[in-house]
N, C-alpha and C positions, 0 to 999 in steps of 0.2 A: 703119832709118836709111838714108838715101840718101847714098851716097858718090860716085856718078857721075851726073850732072855735079856738080862741086864747087861749093860755095856761092859761093866767090870768082868763079868763072866766070859764074855766074848774075847776081851783083851787077854785074859788068862789062858783061854783055849788056844789062841793063835801064837802067843808069845811064850817065853819061859820065865822062871823066877829071876834068873840072872839078866835076861834081856827082854823085858816086856815090850810089846809093840805100842805104837802111838795110836791115839784115836783116829788120826788121819789115815794111818795104814789100815785100821779096821774098816773105815768108811770105804776105802779103795777096794779092799778085798770083798766086802759085802756088795758093793755096786757091781763089781765084775761078775760075781756069782749070780746076782739078780739078772744081769744082761744075758748070761749063759742060759738061765731058766727061761727067759722071754724068748730067746732064739730057739731053744729046743721046743717050746710050745708052738712057735710059729711054724717050724719045720714039720711038726706032727699034725698041724691044723687043729690043735686043741684050743678050747675056749676056757679062760680062767674065771668065768663068772661063778660066783658063789664059793670060790676057794680063797685061800690066803693070798695076799698080795705077794709078789715076787720077792720084795725086799725082806718081808717077814720070813718067807721060806728060806731065803739065803741066810738070814741070821740063825734060824733054827738049824740049818745044815752046819753052820760054824759051831754052834753050841753042842751039837751031837758028835763033833769031831770028823765030819765028812769032808771038811775043807781044811786044807793046810796051806801055809805059804812057804815058798822056796826062797832061801837066802842066796844072794849072788856071791 
């Protein structure tokens, strides 16, 4: 279970005060970012042993503002 960063922090980072995103949308964005990280590591031939798991890295990227969502 991921406790840091908190889910509420991640929701605020991706949404706005007027239009917050849902937990489902957060899960979708985090999962997509984690798959991108896995694919990049696979293409580089990198091994993730001893490092953070991809989902934690994805959540940290969201918390740091490196990931944004596009509205249709």
